[in-house]
Backbone as CSV, one residue per row, in Angstrom:
resi,resn,N_x,N_y,N_z,CA_x,CA_y,CA_z,C_x,C_y,C_z
1,MET,308.884,55.119,89.216,310.308,54.746,89.063,311.142,55.441,90.085
2,THR,312.046,54.742,90.749,312.913,55.396,91.766,314.009,56.185,91.063
3,ALA,314.234,57.383,91.529,315.268,58.262,90.976,316.654,57.656,91.360
4,ALA,317.560,57.707,90.364,318.910,57.304,90.603,319.758,58.442,91.155
5,THR,320.068,58.291,92.464,320.707,59.434,93.111,321.974,59.070,93.888
6,THR,322.494,57.835,93.732,323.629,57.445,94.481,324.888,58.204,94.065
7,THR,325.589,58.709,95.074,326.838,59.430,94.856,327.989,58.492,95.089
8,GLN,328.937,58.374,94.120,330.018,57.463,94.145,331.204,58.069,94.952
9,PRO,332.101,57.175,95.432,333.310,57.702,96.081,334.123,58.644,95.150
10,THR,334.789,59.573,95.668,335.612,60.505,94.841,336.789,59.754,94.186
11,PRO,336.874,59.780,92.858,337.977,59.133,92.139,339.233,60.054,92.107
12,THR,340.254,59.534,91.387,341.438,60.381,91.227,341.083,61.640,90.488
13,ASP,341.683,62.782,90.972,341.450,64.073,90.380,342.360,64.227,89.164
14,LEU,341.761,64.190,87.976,342.553,64.376,86.757,342.750,65.856,86.430
15,TYR,341.991,66.703,87.080,342.009,68.129,86.681,342.031,69.019,87.955
16,PRO,343.226,69.127,88.575,343.359,69.955,89.801,343.096,71.411,89.503
17,THR,342.366,72.041,90.403,342.051,73.429,90.261,341.793,74.077,91.652
18,ARG,341.732,75.407,91.622,341.494,76.180,92.856,342.637,75.989,93.901
19,GLY,343.861,75.885,93.348,345.050,75.799,94.191,345.742,77.089,94.343
20,ALA,347.046,76.980,94.655,347.858,78.192,94.927,348.238,78.894,93.619
21,THR,348.289,78.130,92.521,348.722,78.694,91.242,347.774,78.239,90.142
22,GLU,347.805,78.981,89.049,347.019,78.634,87.843,347.840,77.664,87.019
23,VAL,347.229,76.604,86.591,348.018,75.550,85.897,347.149,75.031,84.660
24,ALA,347.764,75.037,83.471,347.149,74.475,82.302,347.654,73.073,82.041
25,VAL,346.701,72.112,81.852,347.093,70.746,81.606,346.264,70.235,80.370
26,PRO,346.906,69.323,79.606,346.172,68.778,78.454,344.962,68.029,78.899
27,ARG,343.959,68.050,78.062,342.692,67.280,78.313,343.080,65.795,78.411
28,GLN,342.496,65.090,79.363,342.731,63.662,79.565,341.627,62.791,78.993
29,ASP,340.560,63.415,78.557,339.328,62.680,78.074,339.065,62.848,76.651
30,PRO,338.357,61.918,76.008,337.875,62.172,74.666,336.952,63.329,74.572
31,VAL,336.807,63.877,73.370,335.787,64.898,73.070,334.460,64.217,72.638
32,LEU,334.627,63.303,71.680,333.519,62.450,71.232,333.690,61.096,71.932
33,TRP,332.666,60.731,72.690,332.626,59.480,73.410,331.962,58.377,72.634
34,GLY,331.078,58.746,71.687,330.442,57.787,70.869,331.242,57.493,69.633
35,ALA,331.035,56.378,69.000,331.676,56.042,67.712,331.320,56.988,66.651
36,PRO,332.240,57.434,65.760,331.916,58.369,64.708,330.767,58.003,63.811
37,ASP,330.582,56.681,63.668,329.513,56.208,62.729,328.217,55.896,63.534
38,THR,328.143,56.317,64.780,326.899,56.024,65.513,325.724,56.763,64.910
39,PRO,324.659,56.095,64.601,323.472,56.755,64.021,322.960,57.847,64.964
40,GLY,322.470,58.955,64.379,321.903,60.015,65.192,321.646,61.276,64.401
41,PRO,321.176,62.292,65.020,320.828,63.508,64.264,322.022,64.351,63.857
42,VAL,323.247,64.044,64.320,324.427,64.798,63.955,325.147,64.056,62.880
43,ALA,325.420,64.739,61.717,326.139,64.160,60.609,327.549,63.937,60.985
44,ALA,328.211,62.968,60.296,329.604,62.610,60.604,330.529,63.854,60.466
45,ALA,330.320,64.630,59.432,331.207,65.825,59.243,331.009,66.814,60.399
46,ASP,329.799,66.958,60.889,329.574,67.849,61.988,330.183,67.336,63.277
47,LEU,330.110,66.025,63.475,330.791,65.434,64.614,332.266,65.716,64.606
48,HIS,332.893,65.591,63.454,334.336,65.852,63.329,334.627,67.301,63.615
49,ALA,333.767,68.224,63.157,333.954,69.679,63.440,333.838,69.932,64.948
50,TYR,332.809,69.256,65.576,332.643,69.398,67.014,333.901,68.934,67.780
51,GLU,334.416,67.798,67.355,335.658,67.263,68.030,336.798,68.214,67.858
52,ARG,336.925,68.843,66.672,338.081,69.753,66.413,337.854,71.108,67.163
53,ASP,336.645,71.655,67.061,336.463,73.050,67.533,335.872,73.138,68.908
54,GLY,335.127,72.092,69.301,334.469,72.086,70.602,333.063,72.600,70.599
55,PHE,332.495,72.864,69.409,331.150,73.358,69.333,330.532,72.991,68.049
56,LEU,329.222,73.095,67.969,328.421,72.841,66.762,327.266,73.837,66.716
57,ALA,327.128,74.603,65.693,326.033,75.533,65.526,324.958,74.902,64.624
58,VAL,323.704,75.025,65.034,322.568,74.525,64.238,321.679,75.731,63.944
59,ASP,321.487,75.982,62.601,320.786,77.192,62.220,319.361,77.205,62.646
60,GLN,318.670,76.049,62.631,317.302,75.989,63.120,317.072,74.666,63.778
61,LEU,317.092,74.615,65.085,316.807,73.424,65.850,315.335,73.253,66.089
62,ILE,314.688,74.377,66.380,313.209,74.341,66.627,312.511,75.338,65.713
63,THR,311.245,75.149,65.423,310.522,75.989,64.457,310.067,77.333,65.049
64,ASP,309.623,78.218,64.236,309.155,79.497,64.739,307.940,79.312,65.659
65,ASP,307.058,78.395,65.303,305.877,78.097,66.206,306.344,77.632,67.538
66,GLU,307.310,76.744,67.562,307.848,76.236,68.861,308.513,77.358,69.657
67,VAL,309.278,78.194,68.959,309.901,79.369,69.599,308.814,80.174,70.374
68,ALA,307.706,80.446,69.749,306.621,81.163,70.321,306.105,80.528,71.574
69,VAL,306.014,79.191,71.622,305.538,78.453,72.776,306.490,78.657,73.882
70,TYR,307.773,78.509,73.633,308.798,78.609,74.663,308.957,80.041,75.138
71,ARG,308.818,81.009,74.277,308.847,82.404,74.682,307.740,82.722,75.660
72,ARG,306.526,82.230,75.329,305.366,82.451,76.272,305.663,81.833,77.597
73,GLU,306.241,80.594,77.649,306.519,79.991,78.930,307.599,80.683,79.641
74,LEU,308.628,81.205,78.982,309.653,82.029,79.556,309.011,83.264,80.238
75,ASP,308.183,83.942,79.457,307.534,85.169,80.009,306.652,84.825,81.186
76,ARG,305.953,83.699,81.156,305.141,83.289,82.303,305.962,83.056,83.584
77,LEU,307.102,82.373,83.398,307.933,82.081,84.509,308.534,83.335,85.199
78,VAL,309.057,84.205,84.324,309.720,85.389,84.913,308.731,86.413,85.475
79,SER,307.468,86.313,85.106,306.479,87.266,85.635,305.735,86.666,86.850
80,ASP,306.043,85.474,87.198,305.317,84.785,88.308,305.993,85.152,89.608
81,PRO,305.291,85.786,90.537,305.961,86.245,91.790,306.497,85.035,92.608
82,ALA,305.818,83.907,92.538,306.344,82.708,93.252,307.722,82.258,92.693
83,ILE,307.826,82.300,91.398,309.125,81.947,90.746,310.197,82.973,91.148
84,ARG,309.845,84.215,91.109,310.840,85.218,91.466,311.327,85.101,92.863
85,ALA,310.466,84.685,93.791,310.857,84.494,95.212,311.572,83.219,95.467
86,ASP,311.591,82.324,94.474,312.240,81.027,94.639,313.759,81.173,94.526
87,ASP,314.471,80.315,95.318,315.967,80.372,95.261,316.503,80.067,93.819
88,ARG,315.674,79.435,93.004,316.148,79.102,91.675,316.211,80.238,90.749
89,SER,315.674,81.376,91.129,315.737,82.631,90.322,316.914,83.461,90.742
90,ILE,317.630,83.966,89.753,318.794,84.863,89.961,318.441,86.179,89.345
91,VAL,318.665,87.278,90.078,318.278,88.625,89.572,319.512,89.417,89.275
92,GLU,319.373,90.339,88.366,320.467,91.292,88.009,320.760,92.173,89.197
93,PRO,322.040,92.380,89.578,322.358,93.170,90.786,321.869,94.618,90.659
94,SER,321.920,95.187,89.452,321.613,96.589,89.304,320.123,96.804,89.075
95,SER,319.527,96.138,88.116,318.105,96.383,87.762,317.101,95.561,88.598
96,GLN,317.593,94.492,89.217,316.767,93.536,89.988,315.774,92.824,89.075
97,GLU,315.978,92.826,87.760,315.251,91.984,86.856,315.762,90.556,86.902
98,ILE,314.907,89.607,86.587,315.378,88.197,86.640,316.371,88.006,85.527
99,ARG,317.517,87.392,85.913,318.611,87.103,84.991,318.498,85.658,84.514
100,SER,318.227,84.743,85.477,318.180,83.308,85.096,317.193,82.606,86.061
101,VAL,316.579,81.572,85.580,315.757,80.683,86.385,316.310,79.250,86.127
102,PHE,316.729,78.576,87.190,317.283,77.278,87.144,316.253,76.179,87.283
103,GLU,316.648,74.976,86.826,315.871,73.760,86.961,314.521,73.881,86.270
104,VAL,314.524,74.549,85.088,313.251,74.769,84.395,312.620,73.522,83.897
105,HIS,313.401,72.451,83.704,312.813,71.187,83.233,312.029,70.500,84.369
106,ARG,312.176,70.999,85.588,311.390,70.441,86.684,310.208,71.339,87.074
107,ILE,310.328,72.596,86.874,309.232,73.457,87.260,308.304,73.832,86.102
108,SER,308.640,73.349,84.866,307.837,73.626,83.688,307.749,72.378,82.804
109,GLU,306.541,71.879,82.592,306.369,70.736,81.738,306.682,71.146,80.278
110,VAL,306.503,72.374,79.887,306.837,72.782,78.546,308.335,72.638,78.287
111,PHE,309.205,73.053,79.205,310.614,72.894,79.020,311.057,71.395,79.256
112,ALA,310.332,70.669,80.087,310.616,69.261,80.256,310.398,68.526,78.947
113,ARG,309.405,68.888,78.172,309.182,68.232,76.851,310.353,68.576,75.906
114,LEU,310.888,69.776,75.970,311.996,70.127,75.135,313.217,69.299,75.451
115,VAL,313.458,69.067,76.722,314.595,68.242,77.150,314.486,66.822,76.579
116,ARG,313.242,66.284,76.530,313.015,64.938,76.049,312.963,64.842,74.511
117,ASP,312.971,65.983,73.862,312.859,66.013,72.382,314.060,65.313,71.780
118,GLU,313.858,64.379,70.845,315.009,63.690,70.264,315.970,64.604,69.506
119,ARG,315.485,65.701,69.027,316.395,66.645,68.351,317.379,67.213,69.309
120,VAL,316.958,67.196,70.592,317.846,67.725,71.648,318.635,66.587,72.334
121,VAL,317.874,65.749,73.050,318.600,64.703,73.812,319.299,63.678,72.892
122,GLY,318.814,63.503,71.664,319.466,62.569,70.727,320.878,63.021,70.396
123,ARG,321.053,64.334,70.189,322.424,64.823,69.931,323.342,64.647,71.125
124,ALA,322.796,64.826,72.338,323.589,64.634,73.523,324.100,63.180,73.649
125,ARG,323.129,62.262,73.417,323.499,60.844,73.482,324.589,60.476,72.453
126,GLN,324.465,61.060,71.296,325.382,60.764,70.223,326.775,61.245,70.535
127,ILE,326.863,62.451,71.067,328.161,63.038,71.384,328.854,62.331,72.598
128,LEU,327.997,62.021,73.582,328.539,61.431,74.847,328.616,59.916,74.870
129,GLY,327.976,59.294,73.895,328.108,57.822,73.773,327.446,57.045,74.861
130,SER,326.359,57.529,75.390,325.655,56.800,76.449,324.299,57.526,76.710
131,ASP,323.561,56.888,77.595,322.368,57.617,78.102,322.864,58.853,78.898
132,VAL,321.939,59.786,79.019,322.333,61.058,79.668,321.268,61.505,80.676
133,TYR,321.681,62.333,81.601,320.674,62.984,82.501,320.960,64.431,82.453
134,VAL,320.058,65.267,83.009,320.221,66.697,83.030,321.021,67.111,84.265
135,HIS,322.245,67.611,84.075,323.023,68.100,85.174,322.502,69.489,85.637
136,GLN,322.067,70.301,84.608,321.599,71.625,84.929,320.681,72.134,83.795
137,SER,319.643,72.823,84.080,318.882,73.511,83.057,318.532,74.922,83.563
138,ARG,318.381,75.870,82.700,317.981,77.216,83.096,317.483,77.992,81.856
139,ILE,316.729,79.025,82.117,316.482,80.028,81.136,317.320,81.265,81.477
140,ASN,318.012,81.824,80.515,318.781,83.019,80.652,317.958,84.156,79.941
141,VAL,317.596,85.134,80.653,316.714,86.205,80.067,317.554,87.306,79.365
142,LYS,318.568,87.717,80.066,319.457,88.780,79.576,318.655,89.958,78.941
143,PRO,317.870,90.634,79.720,317.120,91.715,79.196,317.951,92.878,78.682
144,GLY,317.385,93.751,77.867,318.118,94.881,77.316,318.385,95.936,78.400
145,PHE,319.139,96.929,77.902,319.482,98.098,78.772,320.209,97.716,80.045
146,GLY,321.253,96.945,79.857,322.194,96.818,81.012,322.349,95.428,81.622
147,ALA,321.799,94.402,81.032,321.996,93.087,81.559,323.492,92.724,81.518
148,SER,324.016,92.210,82.598,325.457,91.987,82.687,325.778,90.659,81.966
149,GLY,327.062,90.576,81.484,327.507,89.401,80.814,328.036,88.293,81.721
150,PHE,328.538,87.236,81.120,329.142,86.142,81.853,330.627,86.160,81.473
151,TYR,331.517,86.375,82.438,332.939,86.508,82.143,333.517,85.142,81.649
152,TRP,334.663,85.254,81.026,335.347,84.057,80.454,335.480,82.973,81.520
153,HIS,335.129,81.761,81.122,335.274,80.594,82.012,335.085,79.287,81.275
154,SER,335.534,78.244,81.912,335.193,76.868,81.485,334.088,76.318,82.417
155,ASP,333.033,75.879,81.912,331.983,75.336,82.717,332.512,74.114,83.517
156,PHE,333.314,73.284,82.834,333.811,72.117,83.500,334.624,72.433,84.758
157,GLU,335.357,73.537,84.719,336.187,73.926,85.904,335.306,74.073,87.070
158,THR,334.110,74.759,86.872,333.198,74.925,88.026,332.502,73.608,88.348
159,TRP,331.982,72.868,87.342,331.260,71.654,87.616,332.212,70.572,88.302
160,HIS,333.426,70.586,87.957,334.434,69.636,88.577,334.724,70.137,89.989
161,ALA,335.084,71.418,90.139,335.442,71.915,91.437,334.279,71.909,92.450
162,GLU,333.102,72.370,92.003,332.062,72.613,92.974,330.867,71.613,92.929
163,ASP,330.737,70.859,91.829,329.693,69.854,91.711,330.207,68.407,91.714
164,GLY,331.512,68.243,91.494,332.088,66.891,91.560,331.942,66.080,90.276
165,LEU,331.852,66.691,89.124,331.874,65.896,87.862,333.300,65.434,87.603
166,PRO,333.547,64.139,87.534,334.951,63.604,87.461,335.589,63.828,86.108
167,ASN,334.829,63.656,85.022,335.432,63.698,83.687,334.683,64.655,82.780
168,MET,335.348,64.970,81.652,334.759,65.875,80.642,333.826,65.051,79.702
169,ARG,332.764,64.662,80.256,331.768,63.838,79.485,330.407,64.537,79.628
170,THR,330.401,65.835,79.268,329.259,66.705,79.476,329.125,67.643,78.276
171,VAL,327.897,67.885,77.809,327.707,68.805,76.674,326.543,69.733,77.009
172,SER,326.661,70.953,76.552,325.606,71.970,76.773,325.004,72.361,75.422
173,VAL,323.776,72.779,75.491,323.113,73.357,74.303,322.425,74.608,74.768
174,SER,322.654,75.694,74.026,321.996,76.999,74.199,321.064,77.213,73.037
175,ILE,319.783,77.221,73.287,318.745,77.377,72.230,318.195,78.790,72.321
176,ALA,318.353,79.557,71.183,317.935,80.937,71.182,316.439,81.066,71.105
177,LEU,315.876,81.875,72.018,314.478,82.210,71.994,314.192,83.590,71.495
178,THR,315.308,84.358,71.302,315.214,85.676,70.691,316.385,85.702,69.680
179,GLU,316.377,86.671,68.785,317.479,86.749,67.862,318.790,87.070,68.620
180,ASN,319.862,86.354,68.264,321.177,86.615,68.870,321.947,87.495,67.840
181,LEU,322.040,88.747,68.217,322.741,89.712,67.367,324.209,89.807,67.706
182,ASP,324.943,90.513,66.910,326.340,90.745,67.260,326.525,91.898,68.265
183,THR,325.371,92.473,68.703,325.388,93.654,69.602,324.751,93.399,70.947
184,ASN,323.991,92.312,71.109,323.219,92.211,72.358,323.738,91.095,73.320
185,GLY,325.058,90.973,73.365,325.696,90.172,74.385,325.741,88.701,74.046
186,GLY,326.063,88.390,72.744,326.083,87.052,72.334,327.164,86.121,72.880
187,LEU,326.980,84.871,72.745,327.924,83.840,73.208,329.237,83.929,72.421
188,MET,330.366,83.921,73.088,331.683,83.885,72.468,332.438,82.605,72.962
189,ILE,333.056,81.908,72.010,333.842,80.731,72.346,335.200,80.837,71.702
190,MET,336.233,80.325,72.366,337.530,80.205,71.804,337.699,78.800,71.172
191,PRO,337.648,78.685,69.862,337.645,77.379,69.163,338.906,76.568,69.521
192,GLY,338.729,75.344,69.934,339.878,74.464,70.259,340.364,74.542,71.679
193,SER,339.819,75.548,72.450,340.219,75.724,73.844,339.796,74.528,74.699
194,HIS,338.864,73.741,74.231,338.377,72.595,75.033,339.463,71.503,75.223
195,ARG,340.559,71.583,74.465,341.565,70.563,74.569,342.554,70.855,75.695
196,THR,342.468,72.006,76.351,343.334,72.356,77.493,342.511,72.700,78.647
197,PHE,342.818,72.090,79.822,342.135,72.460,81.006,342.972,73.475,81.791
198,LEU,342.275,74.542,82.202,342.968,75.632,82.939,342.509,75.539,84.368
199,GLY,343.378,75.057,85.226,343.066,75.037,86.664,343.342,76.386,87.256
200,CYS,342.312,76.969,87.851,342.386,78.381,88.310,342.978,78.432,89.720
201,ALA,343.532,79.560,90.030,344.190,79.809,91.312,343.083,80.371,92.296
202,GLY,343.275,80.048,93.568,342.414,80.577,94.634,341.401,79.541,95.165
203,SER,341.101,79.673,96.380,340.170,78.703,97.044,338.772,79.059,96.781
204,THR,337.866,78.121,96.989,336.388,78.303,96.802,335.729,78.684,98.097
205,PRO,335.145,79.874,98.211,334.426,80.214,99.469,333.222,79.328,99.590
206,LYS,332.742,79.171,100.829,331.550,78.455,101.130,330.374,79.212,100.504
207,ASP,329.463,78.495,99.921,328.269,79.104,99.265,328.677,80.106,98.152
208,ASN,329.812,79.775,97.472,330.292,80.613,96.377,329.237,80.891,95.315
209,TYR,328.364,79.892,95.117,327.342,80.021,94.062,326.467,81.204,94.195
210,LYS,326.233,81.637,95.467,325.326,82.759,95.699,325.835,84.028,95.043
211,LYS,327.134,84.164,94.929,327.795,85.395,94.365,328.097,85.072,92.902
212,SER,328.601,83.855,92.549,329.158,83.609,91.235,328.040,83.597,90.221
213,LEU,326.810,83.315,90.523,325.701,83.278,89.589,325.334,84.702,89.127
214,GLN,325.776,85.710,89.844,325.526,87.062,89.472,326.848,87.714,88.899
215,MET,328.009,87.369,89.589,329.311,87.844,89.093,330.361,86.902,89.525
216,GLN,331.116,86.417,88.588,332.096,85.373,88.906,333.340,85.931,89.637
217,ASP,333.927,85.094,90.463,335.188,85.446,91.125,336.015,84.185,91.176
218,ALA,335.693,83.262,92.034,336.437,81.979,92.066,336.232,81.214,90.775
219,GLY,337.304,80.645,90.298,337.221,79.931,89.003,337.399,80.814,87.787
220,THR,337.871,82.056,87.952,338.051,82.985,86.904,339.520,82.958,86.431
221,PRO,339.739,82.756,85.118,341.132,82.697,84.569,341.761,84.063,84.664
222,SER,343.110,84.028,84.711,343.839,85.273,84.772,343.831,85.930,83.427
223,ASP,344.105,87.232,83.334,344.262,87.952,82.075,345.289,87.350,81.241
224,LYS,346.399,86.945,81.860,347.556,86.419,81.097,347.138,85.094,80.396
225,ALA,346.458,84.231,81.140,345.991,82.949,80.564,345.065,83.167,79.472
226,LEU,344.058,84.104,79.686,343.057,84.368,78.643,343.697,84.956,77.393
227,THR,344.688,85.789,77.565,345.367,86.340,76.358,346.095,85.250,75.600
228,THR,346.700,84.309,76.297,347.417,83.180,75.683,346.375,82.352,74.941
229,PHE,345.271,82.049,75.553,344.213,81.209,74.898,343.674,81.942,73.664
230,ALA,343.364,83.209,73.793,342.829,83.949,72.705,343.820,84.100,71.510
231,ASP,345.024,84.270,71.781,346.083,84.351,70.771,346.231,83.022,70.025
232,GLU,346.098,81.920,70.760,346.248,80.624,70.156,345.000,80.173,69.370
233,HIS,343.839,80.447,69.956,342.609,79.909,69.352,341.702,80.891,68.669
234,GLY,341.827,82.170,68.948,340.935,83.095,68.406,339.599,83.131,69.157
235,ILE,338.659,83.929,68.740,337.363,84.094,69.399,336.256,84.048,68.346
236,ARG,335.276,83.227,68.547,334.110,83.133,67.632,332.861,83.630,68.368
237,LEU,332.205,84.619,67.728,330.944,85.181,68.234,329.804,84.454,67.505
238,PHE,328.816,84.002,68.269,327.646,83.279,67.734,326.466,84.177,67.589
239,THR,325.957,84.309,66.376,324.714,84.996,66.114,323.745,84.072,65.437
240,GLY,322.485,84.411,65.444,321.509,83.555,64.829,320.064,83.952,65.139
241,ARG,319.152,83.458,64.371,317.759,83.746,64.585,317.248,82.941,65.764
242,ALA,316.070,83.341,66.257,315.414,82.551,67.281,315.113,81.158,66.716
243,GLY,315.415,80.158,67.545,315.261,78.799,67.143,316.595,78.123,66.751
244,SER,317.626,78.918,66.583,318.925,78.385,66.345,319.533,77.854,67.655
245,ALA,320.621,77.085,67.573,321.188,76.489,68.774,322.696,76.326,68.616
246,THR,323.349,76.370,69.738,324.818,76.094,69.799,325.077,75.030,70.803
247,TRP,325.655,73.917,70.325,326.118,72.839,71.224,327.599,73.126,71.516
248,PHE,328.033,72.963,72.795,329.456,73.146,73.049,329.935,72.236,74.177
249,ASP,331.170,71.867,74.062,331.817,70.969,74.997,331.982,71.666,76.324
250,CYS,331.938,70.846,77.437,331.952,71.404,78.782,333.217,72.215,79.070
251,ASN,334.340,71.966,78.380,335.579,72.609,78.688,335.926,73.782,77.763
252,CYS,335.017,74.214,76.912,335.248,75.353,76.040,335.393,76.615,76.895
253,MET,336.435,77.428,76.603,336.547,78.701,77.225,335.557,79.634,76.535
254,HIS,334.610,80.180,77.230,333.517,80.989,76.655,333.064,82.016,77.616
255,GLY,332.285,82.987,77.085,331.693,84.026,77.893,330.834,84.893,77.003
256,SER,330.279,85.943,77.568,329.446,86.819,76.785,329.514,88.260,77.415
257,GLY,329.223,89.253,76.552,329.394,90.618,77.056,328.019,91.133,77.609
258,ASP,328.056,92.308,78.136,326.838,93.012,78.655,325.873,93.268,77.478
259,ASN,324.616,93.368,77.745,323.645,93.741,76.715,323.152,95.126,77.019
260,ILE,323.676,96.136,76.297,323.247,97.504,76.532,322.285,97.959,75.435
261,THR,321.878,97.051,74.567,320.882,97.352,73.485,319.480,97.288,74.114
262,PRO,318.444,97.699,73.348,317.076,97.509,73.765,316.600,96.095,73.636
263,TYR,317.393,95.218,72.984,316.905,93.925,72.518,317.373,92.815,73.438
264,PRO,316.420,92.070,74.088,316.867,90.987,74.963,317.496,89.838,74.205
265,ARG,318.366,89.095,74.880,318.951,87.915,74.303,318.556,86.752,75.247
266,SER,317.433,86.117,74.975,316.946,85.067,75.847,317.223,83.700,75.287
267,ASN,317.573,82.763,76.096,317.769,81.405,75.616,317.445,80.417,76.688
268,VAL,317.271,79.178,76.293,317.148,78.062,77.245,318.453,77.287,77.146
269,PHE,318.998,76.952,78.336,320.306,76.352,78.420,320.171,75.024,79.105
270,ILE,320.610,73.919,78.414,320.479,72.551,79.002,321.814,71.910,78.973
271,VAL,322.186,71.311,80.166,323.401,70.626,80.257,323.154,69.154,80.472
272,PHE,323.656,68.335,79.546,323.515,66.868,79.608,324.823,66.251,80.030
273,ASN,324.749,65.379,81.000,325.933,64.641,81.475,325.697,63.137,81.271
274,SER,326.727,62.404,81.033,326.647,60.979,80.856,326.276,60.294,82.144
275,VAL,325.455,59.279,82.081,325.079,58.506,83.253,326.315,57.688,83.739
276,GLU,327.394,57.663,82.986,328.648,56.990,83.364,329.646,58.005,83.955
277,ASN,329.233,59.247,84.207,330.051,60.293,84.672,329.353,61.061,85.815
278,THR,328.636,60.354,86.672,327.791,60.990,87.639,328.606,61.714,88.686
279,ALA,328.029,62.714,89.308,328.737,63.559,90.278,329.185,62.821,91.517
280,VAL,330.335,63.160,92.005,330.848,62.704,93.292,330.932,63.919,94.209
281,GLU,331.695,63.799,95.313,331.859,64.963,96.141,332.700,66.026,95.404
282,PRO,332.491,67.310,95.676,333.316,68.381,95.007,334.809,68.168,95.117
283,PHE,335.486,68.445,94.017,336.957,68.324,94.028,337.639,69.482,94.676
284,ALA,337.046,70.657,94.694,337.747,71.846,95.191,336.756,72.798,95.765
285,ALA,335.809,72.336,96.588,334.889,73.231,97.276,334.501,72.578,98.601
286,PRO,334.209,73.395,99.603,333.909,72.801,100.963,332.536,72.123,100.979
287,VAL,331.588,72.530,100.136,330.282,71.891,100.156,329.747,71.799,98.701
288,ARG,328.827,70.911,98.473,328.172,70.842,97.169,327.322,72.072,96.904
289,ARG,327.129,72.410,95.664,326.106,73.426,95.345,324.698,72.749,95.446
290,PRO,323.645,73.527,95.517,322.335,72.930,95.592,321.989,72.085,94.367
291,ASP,321.124,71.166,94.568,320.731,70.212,93.491,320.175,70.950,92.259
292,TYR,319.493,72.072,92.500,318.906,72.750,91.369,319.958,73.389,90.471
293,ILE,321.181,73.466,90.937,322.279,73.954,90.118,323.133,72.820,89.571
294,GLY,323.431,71.869,90.412,324.194,70.695,90.053,323.482,69.450,90.489
295,ALA,322.803,68.770,89.578,321.825,67.700,89.860,322.501,66.501,90.595
296,ARG,321.753,65.941,91.520,322.152,64.645,92.170,321.167,63.577,91.818
297,ASP,320.203,63.864,90.942,319.272,62.885,90.436,319.804,62.470,89.017
298,PHE,320.288,61.220,88.932,321.000,60.816,87.712,320.073,59.942,86.798
299,THR,318.758,60.086,86.942,317.837,59.354,86.125,317.983,59.716,84.658
300,PRO,318.191,58.749,83.769,318.319,59.055,82.353,317.101,59.737,81.745
301,VAL,317.341,60.628,80.832,316.261,61.229,80.088,315.691,60.260,79.122
302,LYS,314.439,60.048,79.161,313.719,59.098,78.247,312.588,59.793,77.569
């Protein structure tokens, strides 16, 4: 089968960002693109909560036995010298341990099967109301004793500015492969923040991704804006056992702290985008990011 890779002309920019000033604008897109009564693995009440809050927590998406399989595969990947030397691996600046490995659904058949699992892709189709493809996949290792966090950001701001996603028709799932404690750098989301787009100030340097994947700069909200968002929406910290999962909208303001405990917080992170929202040229960057970070293969997951 021929991969679907055609890039469309750049449409009207609904979400300006990386300009002279920081600007907050109301969301122009639906949160739920599918009909509320569309059959699927997500119950109607949970879909309503997702639309309201921007996220959905699942206590057990995969079994303990499956967690063990994915943990072994994660360990295999991060211990492979060839993977470490690959551009798809990102290392911690201080410890030089692997922080993330991108495009895992292409370099690992084990993770490719997870992407195709109906418990996973079925939820994405239900939320986005169409067939979907993988815009990005990665494992986040976040080892203990000093792994750095991810500062507050909206994924869509980056995917729009640097990858060329036109609309907010993208959903992410973070599946825990270790226990997510309240002390080891867990995911934090501001509930309801997905309804406001925050266009960040400042231009995008060429090859910004080489720095931003270790420590963000371009696309970072101001302290003033983050305080306003936090005062209005509050902050939710996600904890859960290995095998739990958090689905969240592409425009949620979220981040995570450093992990200074002995206990790693590892997860597999999959971003599904609608096949009706394929990437165009970047809206606010001089060049596209590499395909292993922002996919240009739009073949639906089957």
